[in-house]
N, C-alpha and C positions, 0 to 999 in steps of 0.2 A: 533730491530725493529719488526720483524715478531712477536716475542713473545708478544710485548706490542699491537700490532694490534689484535692478537688473544684474548688477555684478554679484549679488549674493545668491542668486537662483541656482546656477550652475553646480556649486558645491553641494547645494542641498539635493539636488537631482542625482548627482554622482554618488553621495552618500547612501541614498536610497537604493541605488542599483547595487552597490557594494554589499549592502544588507541582505538584499534579495538573492544575490547570486549563490552564497553557500547553500541556502534552501533549496533552490532549484537544483544545484549539484547533488545534495543528498537525495532529493526525490529521484533523479535520474539513476543513482547508484543502486537505490532500493528498488526500482520499478520492476526488475525480474523477479524479485522475491515477492513482492506484493501481487504480481499478476499470477504467479505460480499457486499463491495461498488462495486467491479467489477463484481460480479454475478449479482447484481441488474441493471447495466448499460446494461450487455448483454442481460438480459431478457427484459427490456423496449424498447430496439431498435427493438427487434425481434416481440414482442407481442402487441405493443400499438394500432395498427389497430383492433385487435380482441377485446381489452379492450373497444375500442370506440363503437363498434357494442352493446357490452354487457351494456355498460352504458345507451345507449338509450333505450334499452329494460327495464332496471331497472327503469329509470326515467318515461317512457310513458307507459310501459306494452304492448308494440308492438312485432310482430312477428320478427324473424331474417331477413326475406326478407325484411320488411318495413324498419327496421333499415339500413340495406345495402343499400337500395334504397336512404335513407336520406343522406348517406355518399356520394353516387354518385352524388346526386344533389348538394352537398356541393363543390364537386370537389376536384381534388388531392391536390391542394393547401392547402385546410383545413383538409387534412387527418391527418397530424401530428400537427395540431393546438392543443395546449395544453399539449404538450409533455414535456415542460421544468419543469412545476411543478412536475409532477410524477418522472421525471428523477432526480430531485433534492431531492424529498421527498425519494423515493425508495432507491437511493445510500445511503442517511444518514441514514433512519431507518433501512435499512438491515445491514449496518456496525454497528449500535447501537445493533441490535437484535442479531447478532452473537457475536459480541465483548463483550457486556456488560453480555451476558449470560455466555460467558466463564469467565469473571473477576468475576462477582458476585457469580458464582458457587464456585469458589476458595476461595473467601473471606468469603463467608457464612460456607463453610466446617471448615474453620480455626477457627470461632468464635461461631458457633453453633453447638451443638451436637444432630443432629436429623438425621433421615434415609436419605440416599442420594436422594430419590425420593422426599421427602418433600423439601429438600434443593434446588434441581434443579428446582423443580415447583415454589418455591419462586423467584428464580433467573429469570425464564422465564416470571413470572407475572411483576416483577419489570423492566425488559428490555422492555416489551410491553408497560407499563406505561411511560417510558421514551420515547419511539417512539411517543408517543401522543403529545408531544412537538410540532411537525411538523405538527399538524392537519391543520394549515392555507394553507400549500401547498396543501393537499388533497382537502380543501374547494375551492380553486381557480382552481385547475383542474376540479372539478365538474362544475364551472361556465363556464370556457372556453369550455368544451365539450357539453353544453347544448346550442342548435341552437337558442333557445329563447333569449339568451344573446349576439349573434353575433353582434348587431348593438349598444351593449352598450360599449364593449371594444374587441380590437384586439389581445392583449398581455397579458403576465403575470403581468408586471408593472401596466397596466392600471386596471386589475382585482383587484390587491392588493390596489390601490388608490381609486377604488370604494367603498372598504369595509371600509376604513379609517375614513370616516366621521360619520359611525354608532359605532365606538369605538372598543377597543380591543377584546370585547367579541363577536362581529360579526365574527372575524377571526376563533373563536373556536365553531361556531355553529356545532352541530352533534357530540360533544366530547364524550357524553356518550356512544353511540354505537361503537365509535372508542376505547375508554378505554376497553369495554367489549370484542369486537373482538380480540384486540391485546393481552390482557391478556390471555385469554383462548385458543387461537389459538396457541400462543406460547408454552404453557404448554402442549398442544397435539402434537404439531409439535416435540419439543425436546424430549418429553417423548417417542414417539413412533417411532422416526427414527432410533434408534440402534435396536429395537426388529424386526421391518420390514425387516431390511436388512439382519439380521440373517437368516431369512427364504428363502432369495433368494439364488439361486446356488452359490457356492463358486467362487469367482473371482480369476483367476490365471494370468491375464495380465491387462496391463494399461487400455486397451479398455473395458475389461470386468467389470473392477471397474468403469469405467466411466458410463457404461450402468446400473450397478446396483445402482449407485447413482442417476441416472437420473429416473429410476423406482422408487426407494425409494421416492426420494422428490416429483415426479409426483402423486404417489398414496395418498401421505398424503395431497399435495395441493389440489387435486380433492375432497377428502373426505371433509376436512375443508371448501373448497369453497361452497359445498352444504349445509354443516352444518350451515355456518353462511350467507348464501344468504339472507335470511329475514332480517337479522341485517344490512346488506349493503344495501338493498333495503330502508330501513327506513332511514338510513345515508344519501344516496343519495337524497332523498326527502327532508331531512331536510337542506342540504347544497346547495341545488339548490335555496333556498330563499334568497333574499336580504333584510334585514331590516324587520321590523314587529315583531309580537310576537315571543318569544321563546317557542315553544311547546315542552311538554315532549315525551319521546320515546313511551310510551304507547298511547298517543293521536294520534300521527302521525301514528302509526302501526293500529290503528282502523280506521283512515280516509282511508288508502290505502286498508285495508280489506274490506271495504264498498264499495269503487270505483271499487274494482275488484270482486265484486258480491259475496263476501264471499266465494271464492273458493280458494283452496290451489294451484291447477294447475295455476290460474292466478297470484297468489303470487310468484310462482316459475317460472314465464315466464322468459326465458332467462338463466335458471339454466343450461340447457344442454350445452349451449355455454360456460357458465362460468366453467363447468366441464372440458371441453376440454382445455379452456385456462389456468386454474388452473394446469391441468396436465402437460401442456406444460411449463408454467411459472416456476412452483416449480421443474420440471424436469431439466430445464436449471439452475436455481438457486442453487439447491443442487449439480449438477454434477459440475458446473463451481466452486462452493465454496470449494468442496472437492478436487478437480483438483488443484486449486491454492494453496490449503493449503499443498499439497505435494510437489509443486516446489518452494515455496518461504522459 
């Protein structure tokens, strides 16, 4: 009897391992998406009020103090008004950004014989282009944060409903600057992340790794935030409109340029706050992403 029991045990253990193996593989394949999603959630929850101040400056060209006073007048109840669209958008787009970048990089390396830099750059552009599918969430966030639309709708559902009568195209107003920003910022972010980290002091502890990842992501985010700031200014103006003519990127840019007295300093009004917000946001995102990647 003991001999028979001993002979039966190995198949049971082997079968158990075979059942578990696919689940482990699935978790491994999805971890980049999961880590990106959690990193985005963590970031939005912390930095949303700062983003709201910056949004008012981009839209109206006002000073930081005036934007803060606007929010104070709106009251605490409205401080997190409009958080659902960016929460949905960022958790989804950052999951795609990190996940698709890794998947597409592997896929392209297998099928295309090009230098790794070119392969990874193409993967970054394709990931950024895919993110643009969720432009309607960014569009609705813009409308909810603009106090001029406060009396028209009070939540995400109402904002989506208000755009419905204008057709599907209305949801994608401002798509061109979104595609431009996503594609090129992804190329720079993934291309420079490794080299920047190599220049930082060698990390020997978990906390040191966390600090290095925060610094690396923060520096990149701040740099890209300044670089693409005018693009976001134009995007915000385009997406704050409901109905009417679909104006081209150059036309909207020219209009803003004239409104702000043809001064570069006026065009970059709010850029200093954007720098600090991006520094914090992308520091949080990169540090959270890399931390979760190690423990999942």
